[in-house]
C-alpha positions as CSV (number, residue, x, y, z in Angstrom):
1,X,-43.4,-42.8,25.3
2,X,-43.2,-45.2,27.9
3,X,-41.6,-48.7,27.7
4,X,-45.0,-50.6,27.8
5,X,-46.1,-48.6,24.6
6,X,-42.8,-49.2,22.9
7,X,-43.1,-52.9,23.7
8,X,-46.7,-53.1,22.4
9,X,-45.7,-51.3,19.2
10,X,-42.8,-53.7,18.7
11,X,-44.9,-56.7,19.4
12,X,-47.6,-55.6,16.9
13,X,-45.0,-54.9,14.3
14,X,-43.4,-58.3,14.7
15,X,-46.8,-60.0,14.5
16,X,-47.6,-58.1,11.3
17,X,-44.3,-59.2,9.7
18,X,-44.7,-62.8,10.8
19,X,-48.2,-63.1,9.4
20,X,-47.1,-61.3,6.1
21,X,-44.2,-63.8,5.8
22,X,-46.5,-66.8,6.4
23,X,-49.0,-65.5,3.8
24,X,-46.2,-65.1,1.2
25,X,-44.9,-68.5,1.9
26,X,-48.4,-69.9,1.4
27,X,-48.9,-68.1,-1.9
28,X,-45.4,-69.2,-3.1
29,X,-46.2,-72.9,-2.3
30,X,-49.6,-72.6,-4.2
31,X,-47.9,-70.9,-7.2
32,X,-45.3,-73.6,-7.4
33,X,-47.9,-76.4,-7.1
34,X,-50.0,-74.7,-9.9
35,X,-46.9,-74.5,-12.0
36,X,-45.9,-78.1,-11.5
37,X,-49.5,-79.2,-12.4
38,X,-49.4,-77.0,-15.5
39,X,-46.1,-78.7,-16.5
40,X,-47.6,-82.2,-16.0
41,X,-50.7,-81.3,-17.9
42,X,-48.6,-80.2,-20.8
43,X,-46.6,-83.3,-20.9
44,X,-49.6,-85.4,-20.8
45,X,-51.3,-83.7,-23.6
46,X,-51.6,-85.1,-27.1
47,X,-48.9,-83.9,-29.5
48,X,-49.9,-81.6,-32.4
49,X,-51.1,-83.8,-35.2
50,X,-48.9,-82.0,-37.9
51,X,-45.8,-81.9,-35.8
52,X,-42.9,-83.4,-37.6
53,X,-45.0,-84.8,-40.6
54,X,-44.3,-81.9,-43.1
55,X,-41.5,-79.7,-44.1
56,X,-42.3,-76.2,-45.4
57,X,-39.8,-75.7,-48.3
58,X,-41.3,-72.4,-49.5
59,X,-39.3,-69.4,-48.6
């Protein structure tokens, strides 16, 4: 192999790696955002109507 071919192969590999990392970073950010939205939605939801009103003494 000549130096030009090695250089092109290394450049292509580097570009693939950078694009893969950028995509993973985007997916991670989206997942974190959706998780935060889910937590916020659960915190704003109405509590269960029977929660804390009754004690089950049957065993």
